[in-house]
C-alpha positions as CSV (number, residue, x, y, z in Angstrom):
1,M,91.5,85.0,88.4
2,I,88.3,84.8,90.2
3,G,88.9,84.5,93.6
4,E,87.6,81.4,95.8
5,I,85.0,82.2,98.8
6,D,86.9,81.4,102.1
7,V,84.3,79.3,104.4
8,Y,86.4,78.6,107.4
9,G,89.6,77.5,105.5
10,L,87.4,75.7,102.9
11,F,87.6,77.3,99.2
12,I,84.8,77.3,97.4
13,P,84.7,78.4,93.9
14,P,82.0,81.3,92.7
15,L,80.7,79.0,89.8
16,L,79.8,76.2,91.8
17,I,77.5,78.5,94.2
18,L,76.0,79.6,91.0
19,A,75.7,75.9,89.7
20,V,74.1,74.9,93.3
21,L,71.5,78.0,92.7
22,A,70.7,77.1,89.0
23,W,69.9,73.6,89.9
24,G,67.3,74.9,92.3
25,L,65.6,77.4,90.0
26,S,65.6,75.0,87.3
27,G,64.0,72.5,89.6
28,L,61.0,75.5,91.0
29,L,61.1,76.1,87.1
30,R,60.4,72.7,86.1
31,R,57.9,71.7,88.6
32,G,55.7,74.8,87.7
33,L,56.2,74.1,84.1
34,R,55.0,70.5,84.8
35,A,52.0,71.9,86.9
36,V,50.5,74.3,83.8
37,G,51.1,71.1,81.2
38,F,54.3,72.5,79.5
39,Y,55.4,69.0,79.1
40,G,53.0,68.1,76.7
41,W,55.0,70.4,74.2
42,V,58.4,69.4,74.5
43,W,59.4,66.7,72.7
44,H,62.4,65.7,75.3
45,P,62.0,66.2,78.5
46,P,65.6,65.7,79.9
47,L,66.6,67.4,77.2
48,F,65.0,70.1,77.9
49,D,65.6,69.8,81.2
50,L,69.5,69.6,80.7
51,A,68.7,73.5,78.6
52,L,67.0,74.7,81.0
53,Y,69.7,74.7,83.4
54,V,72.4,75.5,81.3
55,V,70.4,78.5,80.3
56,L,70.0,79.5,84.1
57,L,74.0,78.9,85.1
58,G,74.6,81.1,82.2
59,A,72.1,83.8,83.1
60,L,73.3,84.1,86.5
61,T,76.7,83.8,85.6
62,A,76.2,86.6,83.1
63,L,74.2,88.9,86.0
64,T,76.7,88.3,88.2
65,G,79.9,88.9,86.3
66,Q,82.2,85.8,87.3
67,L,83.2,84.8,84.3
68,R,85.0,87.8,82.4
C-alpha cells in the first residue's frame, strides 16, 4: 500500500503530487514546442497534449517508484 503524505492533518496521495508536477512540466514543454513550431507537424494538438501528459505522469511515477 502506498502511504499518504500528511500535511497538517490533510492526507495527500503521492500520485496527486506527481499529477500536478506532470501538469506543470507538460505546460512548459507545450510552450517550448509551440515556440519552435512543432505543432505544425502534429495532426491533433489536444490529443498530443493529452498523450504528452500521460507519458510524463507515467515517467514520473516510474522514476519515483510510487506504484509497485
